[in-house]
C-alpha positions in Angstrom: 120.8 59.8 111.3 118.0 61.9 112.9 114.6 60.3 113.6 111.6 62.1 112.3 108.0 61.8 113.6 105.8 60.1 111.0 104.6 62.6 108.4 101.3 61.7 106.6 100.2 63.3 103.3 96.9 65.1 103.3 94.0 62.7 103.5 92.9 63.6 100.0 96.1 62.2 98.7 95.9 58.8 100.5 95.7 55.9 98.1 92.5 54.3 99.2 90.1 55.1 102.1 87.7 52.3 101.2 88.5 49.2 99.1 87.9 49.4 95.3 84.8 47.8 93.9 85.2 44.3 92.6 85.3 44.4 88.8 83.3 41.2 88.6 80.5 41.6 91.1 80.7 45.5 91.5 80.7 45.6 95.3 83.4 46.5 97.8 81.9 44.8 100.9 84.0 41.6 100.5 87.2 43.1 98.9 90.5 42.8 100.7 94.0 43.9 100.0 96.3 41.0 99.6 99.7 42.5 98.9 102.3 44.1 96.6 103.5 42.6 93.3 105.1 43.6 90.1 103.2 43.6 86.8 104.7 40.8 84.7 104.1 42.8 81.4 105.9 46.0 82.2 107.4 45.6 85.6 105.4 48.4 87.3 104.5 48.0 91.0 100.9 47.0 91.6 98.6 46.4 94.6 96.8 43.0 94.6 93.1 42.8 95.6 90.7 39.8 96.2 86.9 39.6 96.4 85.9 37.0 98.9 82.4 37.2 97.6 83.0 36.0 94.0 86.7 34.9 94.3 87.9 37.5 91.7 91.5 38.7 91.9 92.9 41.8 90.2 95.5 44.5 90.6 95.7 48.3 90.4 98.9 50.4 89.9 100.7 51.5 93.0 100.6 55.3 93.4 103.3 57.4 95.1 102.6 60.6 96.8 105.4 63.2 97.3 105.7 64.6 100.8 107.7 67.8 101.3 109.0 66.8 104.8 109.4 63.0 104.7 112.0 61.0 106.5 115.5 60.9 105.2 116.4 57.7 103.3 118.3 55.3 105.7 120.4 54.0 102.8 121.7 57.1 101.1 120.4 59.9 103.3 118.4 61.4 100.4 116.0 64.1 101.4 113.8 63.3 98.4 111.5 60.6 99.8 107.9 59.8 98.9 105.2 58.1 100.9 104.2 55.0 98.9 101.5 53.2 100.7 100.5 51.6 103.9 102.6 48.6 105.0 100.2 46.1 106.5 102.9 43.5 107.0 104.5 46.0 109.4 102.4 48.5 111.2 103.6 51.6 109.5 104.0 53.3 106.1 106.2 52.3 103.1 108.5 55.1 101.8 110.7 55.3 98.8 113.5 57.7 97.8 114.6 59.0 94.4 117.3 56.4 94.2 114.8 53.5 94.5 115.4 52.5 98.1 112.4 51.3 100.1 111.8 51.3 103.9 109.0 51.2 106.4 108.5 53.9 109.1 106.4 52.8 112.1 104.2 55.2 114.1 106.9 55.0 116.8 109.5 56.3 114.4 111.3 53.0 114.0 112.7 52.3 110.5 112.3 48.8 109.2 114.4 47.8 106.2 113.5 45.1 103.7 114.3 41.7 105.2 114.2 42.9 108.8 112.0 40.8 111.1 108.8 42.4 112.3 
C-alpha cells in the first residue's frame, strides 16, 4: 500500500478554527473539545464540548469534508476517503472511507487503526 503525504482540505473547510461559543454563558474563552460520541437519539456522530467557565456540556454534529486526493483506505483500499476531523488522541487527522472504515493519518504519514496504541 503506498504512503501518501498528509493532504489537508482548504482552510475554509476545516471544522473549527476557534471553539464554539458556550450556549449557556455565550463565550468561547473557556470552551474545550472533550471527544467524539454518538447521538443516543439518532446514532449520528457528534463532537463533545465543555465550558470550564460555567460547566455546561453540549455536542455538535461531526462534519465530513471530501478531499479529492486523500489517502487510500488501509482496510479496503478505497480511493474515496474523506477527512473527518482532527484526532487529538493521536497527533494527526481522522479519515473515513465510503465503506465506513476509520483511520488516523499522522503528519509523518503513519496510519493508526482503531485500537492501535499511540
